[in-house]
All heavy atoms as TSV, in Angstrom:
chain	resi	resn	atom	element	x	y	z
A	1	MET	N	N	0.843	-1.173	0.000
A	1	MET	CA	C	0.000	0.000	0.000
A	1	MET	C	C	0.895	1.245	0.000
A	1	MET	O	O	1.801	1.365	0.799
A	1	MET	CB	C	-0.897	-0.021	1.230
A	1	MET	CG	C	-1.719	1.227	1.380
A	1	MET	SD	S	-2.580	1.241	2.950
A	1	MET	CE	C	-4.230	1.367	2.376
A	2	ASP	N	N	0.640	2.167	-0.915
A	2	ASP	CA	C	1.383	3.416	-0.981
A	2	ASP	C	C	0.771	4.426	-0.022
A	2	ASP	O	O	-0.440	4.547	0.094
A	2	ASP	CB	C	1.343	4.009	-2.386
A	2	ASP	CG	C	2.119	3.180	-3.377
A	2	ASP	OD1	O	3.045	2.473	-2.949
A	2	ASP	OD2	O	1.806	3.250	-4.578
A	3	ILE	N	N	1.647	5.171	0.633
A	3	ILE	CA	C	1.189	6.236	1.506
A	3	ILE	C	C	1.294	7.539	0.724
A	3	ILE	O	O	2.356	7.883	0.211
A	3	ILE	CB	C	2.044	6.307	2.788
A	3	ILE	CG1	C	1.897	5.013	3.576
A	3	ILE	CG2	C	1.652	7.518	3.622
A	3	ILE	CD1	C	2.802	4.933	4.778
A	4	ILE	N	N	0.184	8.245	0.636
A	4	ILE	CA	C	0.140	9.492	-0.104
A	4	ILE	C	C	0.104	10.630	0.907
A	4	ILE	O	O	-0.742	10.671	1.785
A	4	ILE	CB	C	-1.095	9.559	-1.024
A	4	ILE	CG1	C	-1.024	8.421	-2.046
A	4	ILE	CG2	C	-1.169	10.908	-1.713
A	4	ILE	CD1	C	-2.252	8.294	-2.900
A	5	ASN	N	N	1.045	11.543	0.755
A	5	ASN	CA	C	1.121	12.691	1.646
A	5	ASN	C	C	0.336	13.839	1.026
A	5	ASN	O	O	0.729	14.387	0.006
A	5	ASN	CB	C	2.588	13.090	1.860
A	5	ASN	CG	C	2.733	14.238	2.825
A	5	ASN	OD1	O	1.756	14.724	3.376
A	5	ASN	ND2	N	3.959	14.662	3.034
A	6	HIS	N	N	-0.790	14.198	1.646
A	6	HIS	CA	C	-1.623	15.278	1.139
A	6	HIS	C	C	-1.419	16.575	1.908
A	6	HIS	O	O	-2.164	17.524	1.722
A	6	HIS	CB	C	-3.105	14.896	1.185
A	6	HIS	CG	C	-3.467	13.845	0.194
A	6	HIS	ND1	N	-3.549	14.092	-1.154
A	6	HIS	CD2	C	-3.755	12.545	0.345
A	6	HIS	CE1	C	-3.881	12.975	-1.780
A	6	HIS	NE2	N	-4.009	12.020	-0.894
A	7	SER	N	N	-0.412	16.635	2.752
A	7	SER	CA	C	-0.179	17.867	3.496
A	7	SER	C	C	0.443	18.899	2.564
A	7	SER	O	O	1.244	18.564	1.690
A	7	SER	CB	C	0.724	17.626	4.700
A	7	SER	OG	O	1.980	17.163	4.280
A	8	PRO	N	N	0.063	20.162	2.727
A	8	PRO	CA	C	0.611	21.203	1.852
A	8	PRO	C	C	2.088	21.437	2.124
A	8	PRO	O	O	2.564	21.178	3.227
A	8	PRO	CB	C	-0.212	22.445	2.228
A	8	PRO	CG	C	-0.713	22.174	3.592
A	8	PRO	CD	C	-0.848	20.682	3.715
A	9	PRO	N	N	2.815	21.900	1.103
A	9	PRO	CA	C	4.230	22.224	1.312
A	9	PRO	C	C	4.374	23.330	2.359
A	9	PRO	O	O	3.435	24.085	2.615
A	9	PRO	CB	C	4.692	22.732	-0.056
A	9	PRO	CG	C	3.670	22.283	-1.019
A	9	PRO	CD	C	2.391	22.128	-0.262
A	10	GLU	N	N	5.569	23.425	2.925
A	10	GLU	CA	C	5.823	24.481	3.897
A	10	GLU	C	C	5.573	25.838	3.248
A	10	GLU	O	O	5.968	26.076	2.119
A	10	GLU	CB	C	7.269	24.392	4.379
A	10	GLU	CG	C	7.585	25.335	5.502
A	10	GLU	CD	C	9.005	25.178	6.000
A	10	GLU	OE1	O	9.568	24.081	5.878
A	10	GLU	OE2	O	9.543	26.178	6.497
A	11	ASN	N	N	4.902	26.704	3.971
A	11	ASN	CA	C	4.483	27.981	3.423
A	11	ASN	C	C	4.976	29.114	4.308
A	11	ASN	O	O	4.753	29.100	5.503
A	11	ASN	CB	C	2.954	27.990	3.351
A	11	ASN	CG	C	2.380	29.311	2.914
A	11	ASN	OD1	O	3.059	30.138	2.322
A	11	ASN	ND2	N	1.125	29.528	3.208
A	12	ASP	N	N	5.655	30.100	3.710
A	12	ASP	CA	C	6.051	31.268	4.488
A	12	ASP	C	C	5.576	32.566	3.831
A	12	ASP	O	O	6.108	33.634	4.093
A	12	ASP	CB	C	7.556	31.293	4.747
A	12	ASP	CG	C	8.394	31.648	3.524
A	12	ASP	OD1	O	7.859	31.616	2.398
A	12	ASP	OD2	O	9.575	31.959	3.694
A	13	LEU	N	N	4.538	32.464	3.000
A	13	LEU	CA	C	4.015	33.665	2.359
A	13	LEU	C	C	3.213	34.488	3.363
A	13	LEU	O	O	2.525	33.933	4.217
A	13	LEU	CB	C	3.112	33.302	1.182
A	13	LEU	CG	C	3.741	32.515	0.042
A	13	LEU	CD1	C	2.741	32.356	-1.091
A	13	LEU	CD2	C	5.006	33.173	-0.453
A	14	PRO	N	N	3.288	35.802	3.251
A	14	PRO	CA	C	2.481	36.647	4.135
A	14	PRO	C	C	1.003	36.539	3.755
A	14	PRO	O	O	0.668	36.136	2.640
A	14	PRO	CB	C	3.017	38.049	3.866
A	14	PRO	CG	C	3.553	37.992	2.482
A	14	PRO	CD	C	4.083	36.588	2.315
A	15	ASN	N	N	0.140	36.919	4.665
A	15	ASN	CA	C	-1.289	36.917	4.365
A	15	ASN	C	C	-1.612	38.125	3.495
A	15	ASN	O	O	-1.470	39.257	3.915
A	15	ASN	CB	C	-2.103	36.952	5.656
A	15	ASN	CG	C	-3.585	36.846	5.387
A	15	ASN	OD1	O	-4.007	36.580	4.266
A	15	ASN	ND2	N	-4.376	37.055	6.403
A	16	MET	N	N	-2.044	37.845	2.266
A	16	MET	CA	C	-2.363	38.909	1.310
A	16	MET	C	C	-3.844	38.945	1.004
A	16	MET	O	O	-4.293	39.691	0.161
A	16	MET	CB	C	-1.586	38.680	0.006
A	16	MET	CG	C	-0.099	38.730	0.176
A	16	MET	SD	S	0.735	38.031	-1.235
A	16	MET	CE	C	0.609	36.289	-0.845
A	17	GLY	N	N	-4.589	38.077	1.631
A	17	GLY	CA	C	-5.998	37.907	1.328
A	17	GLY	C	C	-6.209	36.504	0.787
A	17	GLY	O	O	-5.302	35.905	0.208
A	18	LYS	N	N	-7.396	35.977	0.988
A	18	LYS	CA	C	-7.670	34.586	0.611
A	18	LYS	C	C	-7.423	34.317	-0.873
A	18	LYS	O	O	-6.809	33.326	-1.237
A	18	LYS	CB	C	-9.112	34.216	0.967
A	18	LYS	CG	C	-9.350	34.093	2.440
A	18	LYS	CD	C	-10.793	33.711	2.715
A	18	LYS	CE	C	-11.038	33.650	4.209
A	18	LYS	NZ	N	-12.421	33.304	4.502
A	19	THR	N	N	-7.897	35.203	-1.721
A	19	THR	CA	C	-7.770	34.960	-3.164
A	19	THR	C	C	-6.318	34.957	-3.603
A	19	THR	O	O	-5.867	34.026	-4.277
A	19	THR	CB	C	-8.561	36.009	-3.964
A	19	THR	OG1	O	-9.929	35.951	-3.572
A	19	THR	CG2	C	-8.449	35.749	-5.459
A	20	ALA	N	N	-5.566	35.989	-3.231
A	20	ALA	CA	C	-4.170	36.075	-3.662
A	20	ALA	C	C	-3.356	34.899	-3.138
A	20	ALA	O	O	-2.598	34.282	-3.888
A	20	ALA	CB	C	-3.554	37.396	-3.208
A	21	ASN	N	N	-3.528	34.554	-1.869
A	21	ASN	CA	C	-2.792	33.417	-1.321
A	21	ASN	C	C	-3.169	32.119	-2.043
A	21	ASN	O	O	-2.297	31.329	-2.389
A	21	ASN	CB	C	-3.023	33.289	0.181
A	21	ASN	CG	C	-2.187	34.270	0.975
A	21	ASN	OD1	O	-2.614	35.392	1.202
A	21	ASN	ND2	N	-1.006	33.860	1.371
A	22	ARG	N	N	-4.450	31.928	-2.304
A	22	ARG	CA	C	-4.907	30.702	-2.965
A	22	ARG	C	C	-4.349	30.581	-4.379
A	22	ARG	O	O	-3.810	29.547	-4.764
A	22	ARG	CB	C	-6.431	30.629	-2.983
A	22	ARG	CG	C	-6.942	29.322	-3.587
A	22	ARG	CD	C	-8.463	29.246	-3.648
A	22	ARG	NE	N	-8.992	30.231	-4.581
A	22	ARG	CZ	C	-9.735	31.279	-4.236
A	22	ARG	NH1	N	-10.048	31.501	-2.986
A	22	ARG	NH2	N	-10.164	32.127	-5.147
A	23	VAL	N	N	-4.447	31.661	-5.169
A	23	VAL	CA	C	-3.990	31.559	-6.554
A	23	VAL	C	C	-2.472	31.417	-6.626
A	23	VAL	O	O	-1.963	30.736	-7.522
A	23	VAL	CB	C	-4.499	32.715	-7.447
A	23	VAL	CG1	C	-6.009	32.698	-7.541
A	23	VAL	CG2	C	-4.011	34.057	-6.993
A	24	LEU	N	N	-1.749	32.038	-5.700
A	24	LEU	CA	C	-0.299	31.848	-5.690
A	24	LEU	C	C	0.057	30.420	-5.315
A	24	LEU	O	O	0.960	29.830	-5.909
A	24	LEU	CB	C	0.374	32.854	-4.749
A	24	LEU	CG	C	0.407	34.283	-5.276
A	24	LEU	CD1	C	0.890	35.246	-4.204
A	24	LEU	CD2	C	1.279	34.393	-6.519
A	25	HIS	N	N	-0.647	29.836	-4.351
A	25	HIS	CA	C	-0.416	28.429	-4.013
A	25	HIS	C	C	-0.726	27.540	-5.216
A	25	HIS	O	O	0.030	26.625	-5.521
A	25	HIS	CB	C	-1.266	28.009	-2.824
A	25	HIS	CG	C	-0.814	28.600	-1.531
A	25	HIS	ND1	N	-1.607	28.611	-0.415
A	25	HIS	CD2	C	0.339	29.205	-1.168
A	25	HIS	CE1	C	-0.957	29.188	0.576
A	25	HIS	NE2	N	0.227	29.568	0.133
A	26	ASN	N	N	-1.844	27.829	-5.889
A	26	ASN	CA	C	-2.212	27.036	-7.072
A	26	ASN	C	C	-1.170	27.169	-8.185
A	26	ASN	O	O	-1.000	26.254	-8.988
A	26	ASN	CB	C	-3.585	27.451	-7.592
A	26	ASN	CG	C	-4.708	27.012	-6.684
A	26	ASN	OD1	O	-4.545	26.147	-5.820
A	26	ASN	ND2	N	-5.871	27.620	-6.838
A	27	ALA	N	N	-0.486	28.308	-8.230
A	27	ALA	CA	C	0.568	28.527	-9.232
A	27	ALA	C	C	1.904	27.937	-8.782
A	27	ALA	O	O	2.889	28.011	-9.505
A	27	ALA	CB	C	0.719	30.016	-9.515
A	28	GLY	N	N	1.931	27.360	-7.565
A	28	GLY	CA	C	3.143	26.693	-7.097
A	28	GLY	C	C	4.044	27.532	-6.208
A	28	GLY	O	O	5.170	27.138	-5.920
A	29	PHE	N	N	3.572	28.691	-5.775
A	29	PHE	CA	C	4.375	29.556	-4.909
A	29	PHE	C	C	4.021	29.303	-3.446
A	29	PHE	O	O	2.876	29.515	-3.037
A	29	PHE	CB	C	4.145	31.035	-5.244
A	29	PHE	CG	C	4.668	31.428	-6.591
A	29	PHE	CD1	C	3.828	31.489	-7.689
A	29	PHE	CD2	C	6.005	31.726	-6.757
A	29	PHE	CE1	C	4.309	31.851	-8.935
A	29	PHE	CE2	C	6.507	32.087	-8.002
A	29	PHE	CZ	C	5.656	32.144	-9.087
A	30	TYR	N	N	5.010	28.847	-2.689
A	30	TYR	CA	C	4.823	28.573	-1.267
A	30	TYR	C	C	5.884	29.255	-0.407
A	30	TYR	O	O	5.692	29.431	0.782
A	30	TYR	CB	C	4.886	27.071	-0.987
A	30	TYR	CG	C	3.745	26.306	-1.612
A	30	TYR	CD1	C	3.872	25.733	-2.868
A	30	TYR	CD2	C	2.547	26.174	-0.948
A	30	TYR	CE1	C	2.826	25.046	-3.446
A	30	TYR	CE2	C	1.486	25.490	-1.514
A	30	TYR	CZ	C	1.635	24.923	-2.758
A	30	TYR	OH	O	0.594	24.253	-3.328
A	31	ARG	N	N	7.020	29.605	-1.005
A	31	ARG	CA	C	8.148	30.166	-0.263
A	31	ARG	C	C	8.526	31.518	-0.867
A	31	ARG	O	O	8.524	31.687	-2.095
A	31	ARG	CB	C	9.369	29.232	-0.342
A	31	ARG	CG	C	9.131	27.794	0.016
A	31	ARG	CD	C	9.199	27.432	1.448
A	31	ARG	NE	N	10.387	27.996	2.081
A	31	ARG	CZ	C	10.383	28.397	3.345
A	31	ARG	NH1	N	9.319	28.298	4.068
A	31	ARG	NH2	N	11.477	28.885	3.884
A	32	LEU	N	N	8.882	32.463	-0.009
A	32	LEU	CA	C	9.290	33.786	-0.499
A	32	LEU	C	C	10.470	33.687	-1.447
A	32	LEU	O	O	10.548	34.447	-2.424
A	32	LEU	CB	C	9.641	34.699	0.672
A	32	LEU	CG	C	8.466	35.281	1.440
A	32	LEU	CD1	C	8.946	36.014	2.675
A	32	LEU	CD2	C	7.654	36.210	0.554
A	33	GLU	N	N	11.372	32.762	-1.192
A	33	GLU	CA	C	12.571	32.624	-2.024
A	33	GLU	C	C	12.229	32.325	-3.484
A	33	GLU	O	O	13.029	32.586	-4.382
A	33	GLU	CB	C	13.489	31.532	-1.468
A	33	GLU	CG	C	14.130	31.898	-0.149
A	33	GLU	CD	C	13.222	31.691	1.073
A	33	GLU	OE1	O	12.127	31.084	0.943
A	33	GLU	OE2	O	13.590	32.169	2.151
A	34	GLN	N	N	11.045	31.795	-3.745
A	34	GLN	CA	C	10.649	31.496	-5.120
A	34	GLN	C	C	10.454	32.769	-5.950
A	34	GLN	O	O	10.571	32.737	-7.169
A	34	GLN	CB	C	9.361	30.677	-5.134
A	34	GLN	CG	C	9.525	29.280	-4.581
A	34	GLN	CD	C	8.200	28.558	-4.520
A	34	GLN	OE1	O	7.420	28.775	-3.612
A	34	GLN	NE2	N	7.961	27.722	-5.530
A	35	PHE	N	N	10.169	33.874	-5.287
A	35	PHE	CA	C	9.861	35.107	-6.004
A	35	PHE	C	C	11.098	35.827	-6.528
A	35	PHE	O	O	10.968	36.747	-7.328
A	35	PHE	CB	C	9.030	36.042	-5.118
A	35	PHE	CG	C	7.650	35.513	-4.869
A	35	PHE	CD1	C	7.362	34.821	-3.713
A	35	PHE	CD2	C	6.641	35.686	-5.804
A	35	PHE	CE1	C	6.104	34.314	-3.483
A	35	PHE	CE2	C	5.375	35.181	-5.588
A	35	PHE	CZ	C	5.100	34.493	-4.426
A	36	ILE	N	N	12.274	35.403	-6.119
A	36	ILE	CA	C	13.481	36.059	-6.634
A	36	ILE	C	C	13.735	35.686	-8.094
A	36	ILE	O	O	14.550	36.318	-8.755
A	36	ILE	CB	C	14.727	35.760	-5.762
A	36	ILE	CG1	C	15.126	34.297	-5.833
A	36	ILE	CG2	C	14.512	36.216	-4.334
A	36	ILE	CD1	C	16.465	33.978	-5.170
A	37	LYS	N	N	13.014	34.695	-8.581
A	37	LYS	CA	C	13.191	34.242	-9.968
A	37	LYS	C	C	12.157	34.819	-10.923
A	37	LYS	O	O	12.211	34.549	-12.116
A	37	LYS	CB	C	13.125	32.710	-10.019
A	37	LYS	CG	C	14.233	32.048	-9.226
A	37	LYS	CD	C	14.116	30.549	-9.299
A	37	LYS	CE	C	15.223	29.902	-8.462
A	37	LYS	NZ	N	15.120	28.450	-8.473
A	38	VAL	N	N	11.190	35.593	-10.401
A	38	VAL	CA	C	10.130	36.166	-11.238
A	38	VAL	C	C	10.044	37.670	-10.985
A	38	VAL	O	O	10.429	38.158	-9.929
A	38	VAL	CB	C	8.757	35.511	-10.963
A	38	VAL	CG1	C	8.758	34.055	-11.365
A	38	VAL	CG2	C	8.365	35.659	-9.501
A	39	THR	N	N	9.538	38.387	-11.965
A	39	THR	CA	C	9.387	39.833	-11.818
A	39	THR	C	C	8.016	40.167	-11.227
A	39	THR	O	O	7.102	39.331	-11.246
A	39	THR	CB	C	9.525	40.546	-13.179
A	39	THR	OG1	O	8.441	40.142	-14.021
A	39	THR	CG2	C	10.862	40.243	-13.836
A	40	GLU	N	N	7.888	41.387	-10.746
A	40	GLU	CA	C	6.592	41.847	-10.240
A	40	GLU	C	C	5.542	41.742	-11.337
A	40	GLU	O	O	4.405	41.333	-11.073
A	40	GLU	CB	C	6.687	43.299	-9.778
A	40	GLU	CG	C	7.458	43.492	-8.508
A	40	GLU	CD	C	7.486	44.949	-8.071
A	40	GLU	OE1	O	6.520	45.689	-8.368
A	40	GLU	OE2	O	8.476	45.347	-7.442
A	41	SER	N	N	5.905	42.119	-12.551
A	41	SER	CA	C	4.926	42.078	-13.641
A	41	SER	C	C	4.493	40.645	-13.956
A	41	SER	O	O	3.349	40.416	-14.342
A	41	SER	CB	C	5.452	42.782	-14.891
A	41	SER	OG	O	6.636	42.190	-15.346
A	42	ASP	N	N	5.393	39.664	-13.771
A	42	ASP	CA	C	5.007	38.263	-13.957
A	42	ASP	C	C	3.929	37.870	-12.953
A	42	ASP	O	O	2.955	37.201	-13.302
A	42	ASP	CB	C	6.209	37.329	-13.768
A	42	ASP	CG	C	7.246	37.443	-14.862
A	42	ASP	OD1	O	6.883	37.832	-15.998
A	42	ASP	OD2	O	8.427	37.147	-14.586
A	43	ILE	N	N	4.107	38.297	-11.705
A	43	ILE	CA	C	3.147	37.955	-10.652
A	43	ILE	C	C	1.816	38.660	-10.887
A	43	ILE	O	O	0.744	38.097	-10.681
A	43	ILE	CB	C	3.725	38.291	-9.259
A	43	ILE	CG1	C	4.954	37.431	-8.983
A	43	ILE	CG2	C	2.693	38.095	-8.158
A	43	ILE	CD1	C	4.717	35.940	-9.025
A	44	LEU	N	N	1.873	39.898	-11.355
A	44	LEU	CA	C	0.643	40.651	-11.614
A	44	LEU	C	C	-0.176	40.050	-12.754
A	44	LEU	O	O	-1.368	40.330	-12.869
A	44	LEU	CB	C	0.962	42.115	-11.913
A	44	LEU	CG	C	1.351	42.945	-10.687
A	44	LEU	CD1	C	1.923	44.289	-11.122
A	44	LEU	CD2	C	0.160	43.135	-9.770
A	45	LYS	N	N	0.438	39.228	-13.578
A	45	LYS	CA	C	-0.285	38.568	-14.673
A	45	LYS	C	C	-1.168	37.432	-14.170
A	45	LYS	O	O	-2.027	36.943	-14.898
A	45	LYS	CB	C	0.699	38.019	-15.710
A	45	LYS	CG	C	1.410	39.102	-16.480
A	45	LYS	CD	C	2.438	38.501	-17.425
A	45	LYS	CE	C	3.248	39.589	-18.098
A	45	LYS	NZ	N	4.332	39.033	-18.914
A	46	ILE	N	N	-0.946	36.994	-12.934
A	46	ILE	CA	C	-1.744	35.908	-12.363
A	46	ILE	C	C	-3.084	36.491	-11.925
A	46	ILE	O	O	-3.133	37.403	-11.094
A	46	ILE	CB	C	-1.019	35.243	-11.172
A	46	ILE	CG1	C	0.319	34.670	-11.623
A	46	ILE	CG2	C	-1.897	34.176	-10.537
A	46	ILE	CD1	C	1.186	34.153	-10.483
A	47	HIS	N	N	-4.163	35.976	-12.500
A	47	HIS	CA	C	-5.505	36.463	-12.169
A	47	HIS	C	C	-5.769	36.266	-10.682
A	47	HIS	O	O	-5.620	35.164	-10.158
A	47	HIS	CB	C	-6.560	35.712	-12.996
A	47	HIS	CG	C	-7.944	36.197	-12.742
A	47	HIS	ND1	N	-8.395	37.395	-13.241
A	47	HIS	CD2	C	-8.951	35.662	-12.032
A	47	HIS	CE1	C	-9.644	37.567	-12.848
A	47	HIS	NE2	N	-10.003	36.533	-12.120
A	48	GLY	N	N	-6.114	37.337	-10.000
A	48	GLY	CA	C	-6.390	37.278	-8.567
A	48	GLY	C	C	-5.287	37.877	-7.722
A	48	GLY	O	O	-5.420	37.989	-6.512
A	49	VAL	N	N	-4.181	38.265	-8.368
A	49	VAL	CA	C	-3.074	38.909	-7.653
A	49	VAL	C	C	-2.991	40.349	-8.152
A	49	VAL	O	O	-2.821	40.591	-9.338
A	49	VAL	CB	C	-1.728	38.196	-7.901
A	49	VAL	CG1	C	-0.609	38.909	-7.164
A	49	VAL	CG2	C	-1.801	36.747	-7.478
A	50	GLY	N	N	-3.144	41.286	-7.233
A	50	GLY	CA	C	-3.126	42.689	-7.606
A	50	GLY	C	C	-1.963	43.443	-6.990
A	50	GLY	O	O	-1.103	42.859	-6.323
A	51	PRO	N	N	-1.953	44.755	-7.193
A	51	PRO	CA	C	-0.866	45.598	-6.680
A	51	PRO	C	C	-0.696	45.507	-5.163
A	51	PRO	O	O	0.428	45.556	-4.660
A	51	PRO	CB	C	-1.271	47.008	-7.100
A	51	PRO	CG	C	-2.205	46.825	-8.242
A	51	PRO	CD	C	-2.900	45.522	-7.999
A	52	LYS	N	N	-1.791	45.372	-4.423
A	52	LYS	CA	C	-1.681	45.277	-2.962
A	52	LYS	C	C	-0.904	44.026	-2.567
A	52	LYS	O	O	-0.017	44.075	-1.711
A	52	LYS	CB	C	-3.062	45.265	-2.321
A	52	LYS	CG	C	-3.012	45.156	-0.812
A	52	LYS	CD	C	-4.400	45.113	-0.210
A	52	LYS	CE	C	-4.315	44.887	1.298
A	52	LYS	NZ	N	-5.644	44.757	1.891
A	53	ALA	N	N	-1.216	42.896	-3.189
A	53	ALA	CA	C	-0.519	41.638	-2.880
A	53	ALA	C	C	0.965	41.753	-3.228
A	53	ALA	O	O	1.818	41.302	-2.469
A	53	ALA	CB	C	-1.154	40.476	-3.634
A	54	VAL	N	N	1.272	42.387	-4.350
A	54	VAL	CA	C	2.671	42.548	-4.755
A	54	VAL	C	C	3.399	43.453	-3.766
A	54	VAL	O	O	4.547	43.201	-3.408
A	54	VAL	CB	C	2.764	43.078	-6.206
A	54	VAL	CG1	C	4.183	43.492	-6.550
A	54	VAL	CG2	C	2.283	42.004	-7.181
A	55	ARG	N	N	2.730	44.491	-3.301
A	55	ARG	CA	C	3.330	45.388	-2.302
A	55	ARG	C	C	3.628	44.627	-1.005
A	55	ARG	O	O	4.703	44.769	-0.418
A	55	ARG	CB	C	2.402	46.577	-2.038
A	55	ARG	CG	C	3.009	47.636	-1.141
A	55	ARG	CD	C	2.121	48.862	-0.991
A	55	ARG	NE	N	0.829	48.542	-0.387
A	55	ARG	CZ	C	-0.354	48.567	-1.019
A	55	ARG	NH1	N	-0.409	48.911	-2.292
A	55	ARG	NH2	N	-1.458	48.253	-0.395
A	56	ILE	N	N	2.695	43.791	-0.564
A	56	ILE	CA	C	2.896	42.985	0.645
A	56	ILE	C	C	4.046	42.004	0.440
A	56	ILE	O	O	4.892	41.819	1.323
A	56	ILE	CB	C	1.591	42.256	1.037
A	56	ILE	CG1	C	0.542	43.287	1.471
A	56	ILE	CG2	C	1.841	41.237	2.141
A	56	ILE	CD1	C	-0.860	42.711	1.627
A	57	LEU	N	N	4.099	41.376	-0.729
A	57	LEU	CA	C	5.206	40.468	-1.037
A	57	LEU	C	C	6.541	41.213	-1.042
A	57	LEU	O	O	7.534	40.723	-0.514
A	57	LEU	CB	C	4.986	39.791	-2.395
A	57	LEU	CG	C	4.000	38.647	-2.426
A	57	LEU	CD1	C	3.697	38.244	-3.870
A	57	LEU	CD2	C	4.528	37.459	-1.642
A	58	ASN	N	N	6.553	42.402	-1.649
A	58	ASN	CA	C	7.771	43.210	-1.684
A	58	ASN	C	C	8.272	43.506	-0.275
A	58	ASN	O	O	9.465	43.385	0.000
A	58	ASN	CB	C	7.509	44.532	-2.414
A	58	ASN	CG	C	8.209	44.610	-3.733
A	58	ASN	OD1	O	9.326	44.129	-3.887
A	58	ASN	ND2	N	7.554	45.216	-4.695
A	59	ASP	N	N	7.369	43.893	0.607
A	59	ASP	CA	C	7.744	44.193	1.992
A	59	ASP	C	C	8.316	42.956	2.681
A	59	ASP	O	O	9.325	43.032	3.380
A	59	ASP	CB	C	6.549	44.728	2.778
A	59	ASP	CG	C	6.104	46.110	2.323
A	59	ASP	OD1	O	6.889	46.797	1.629
A	59	ASP	OD2	O	4.968	46.500	2.657
A	60	ALA	N	N	7.667	41.803	2.477
A	60	ALA	CA	C	8.137	40.561	3.098
A	60	ALA	C	C	9.498	40.148	2.539
A	60	ALA	O	O	10.368	39.683	3.284
A	60	ALA	CB	C	7.110	39.451	2.884
A	61	LEU	N	N	9.693	40.334	1.234
A	61	LEU	CA	C	10.981	40.013	0.622
A	61	LEU	C	C	12.080	40.915	1.174
A	61	LEU	O	O	13.172	40.447	1.512
A	61	LEU	CB	C	10.893	40.160	-0.906
A	61	LEU	CG	C	10.121	39.061	-1.637
A	61	LEU	CD1	C	9.789	39.500	-3.059
A	61	LEU	CD2	C	10.896	37.767	-1.636
A	62	LYS	N	N	11.792	42.207	1.284
A	62	LYS	CA	C	12.784	43.155	1.788
A	62	LYS	C	C	13.197	42.817	3.219
A	62	LYS	O	O	14.364	42.969	3.580
A	62	LYS	CB	C	12.245	44.578	1.716
A	62	LYS	CG	C	12.233	45.134	0.310
A	62	LYS	CD	C	11.663	46.533	0.266
A	62	LYS	CE	C	11.527	46.997	-1.175
A	62	LYS	NZ	N	10.891	48.311	-1.262
A	63	GLU	N	N	12.257	42.355	4.032
A	63	GLU	CA	C	12.572	41.969	5.411
A	63	GLU	C	C	13.608	40.850	5.457
A	63	GLU	O	O	14.359	40.722	6.410
A	63	GLU	CB	C	11.309	41.534	6.153
A	63	GLU	CG	C	10.405	42.667	6.565
A	63	GLU	CD	C	9.171	42.188	7.296
A	63	GLU	OE1	O	9.150	41.028	7.782
A	63	GLU	OE2	O	8.214	42.971	7.389
A	64	LYS	N	N	13.617	40.020	4.408
A	64	LYS	CA	C	14.573	38.910	4.338
A	64	LYS	C	C	15.789	39.247	3.478
A	64	LYS	O	O	16.605	38.382	3.181
A	64	LYS	CB	C	13.886	37.661	3.778
A	64	LYS	CG	C	12.893	37.044	4.733
A	64	LYS	CD	C	12.510	35.663	4.262
A	64	LYS	CE	C	11.765	34.951	5.365
A	64	LYS	NZ	N	11.798	33.518	5.166
A	65	GLY	N	N	15.873	40.501	3.037
A	65	GLY	CA	C	16.998	40.902	2.194
A	65	GLY	C	C	16.885	40.392	0.768
A	65	GLY	O	O	17.895	40.257	0.076
A	66	LEU	N	N	15.679	40.118	0.318
A	66	LEU	CA	C	15.432	39.586	-1.023
A	66	LEU	C	C	14.639	40.588	-1.845
A	66	LEU	O	O	14.122	41.572	-1.318
A	66	LEU	CB	C	14.653	38.266	-0.928
A	66	LEU	CG	C	15.264	37.152	-0.091
A	66	LEU	CD1	C	14.272	36.006	0.067
A	66	LEU	CD2	C	16.548	36.663	-0.710
A	67	SER	N	N	14.513	40.328	-3.135
A	67	SER	CA	C	13.684	41.155	-4.000
A	67	SER	C	C	13.241	40.341	-5.212
A	67	SER	O	O	13.811	39.291	-5.518
A	67	SER	CB	C	14.441	42.396	-4.453
A	67	SER	OG	O	15.527	42.036	-5.280
A	68	PHE	N	N	12.223	40.848	-5.882
A	68	PHE	CA	C	11.784	40.239	-7.139
A	68	PHE	C	C	12.922	40.324	-8.141
A	68	PHE	O	O	13.811	41.185	-8.030
A	68	PHE	CB	C	10.572	40.997	-7.715
A	68	PHE	CG	C	9.260	40.671	-7.053
A	68	PHE	CD1	C	8.688	41.550	-6.159
A	68	PHE	CD2	C	8.600	39.497	-7.341
A	68	PHE	CE1	C	7.474	41.272	-5.563
A	68	PHE	CE2	C	7.384	39.192	-6.747
A	68	PHE	CZ	C	6.822	40.089	-5.852
A	69	ALA	N	N	12.871	39.465	-9.140
A	69	ALA	CA	C	13.842	39.533	-10.228
A	69	ALA	C	C	13.648	40.855	-10.969
A	69	ALA	O	O	12.550	41.403	-11.022
A	69	ALA	CB	C	13.644	38.352	-11.187
A	70	LYS	N	N	14.720	41.362	-11.527
A	70	LYS	CA	C	14.651	42.590	-12.309
A	70	LYS	C	C	14.202	42.271	-13.724
A	70	LYS	O	O	14.462	41.189	-14.252
A	70	LYS	CB	C	16.008	43.289	-12.349
A	70	LYS	CG	C	16.557	43.625	-10.977
A	70	LYS	CD	C	15.660	44.604	-10.270
A	70	LYS	CE	C	16.203	44.884	-8.865
A	70	LYS	NZ	N	15.178	45.352	-7.958
A	71	LYS	N	N	13.529	43.221	-14.359
A	71	LYS	CA	C	13.103	43.029	-15.740
A	71	LYS	C	C	14.332	42.892	-16.625
A	71	LYS	O	O	15.297	43.636	-16.461
A	71	LYS	CB	C	12.251	44.196	-16.202
A	71	LYS	CG	C	10.928	44.293	-15.485
A	71	LYS	CD	C	10.124	45.469	-15.987
A	71	LYS	CE	C	8.835	45.579	-15.201
A	71	LYS	NZ	N	8.013	46.696	-15.634
A	72	PRO	N	N	14.288	41.960	-17.580
A	72	PRO	CA	C	15.449	41.774	-18.464
A	72	PRO	C	C	15.687	42.961	-19.378
A	72	PRO	O	O	14.878	43.749	-19.635
A	72	PRO	CB	C	15.114	40.530	-19.265
A	72	PRO	CG	C	13.688	40.227	-19.044
A	72	PRO	CD	C	13.228	41.028	-17.872
């Protein structure tokens, strides 16, 4: 018998509201460190994530000495 682990991955995202947190989880984002590989504009393209959520993410990233990727 296989054991299936249905527990969610470790999550350290700030609370941005139910919709933004849900759609980011559905897009595979669970850790702040994941955002250093994407730009703010990439995140804003995700339906349900708006400027407020990006601002909250920016603040959380800055607290850890991180930032979104720069536009190429």
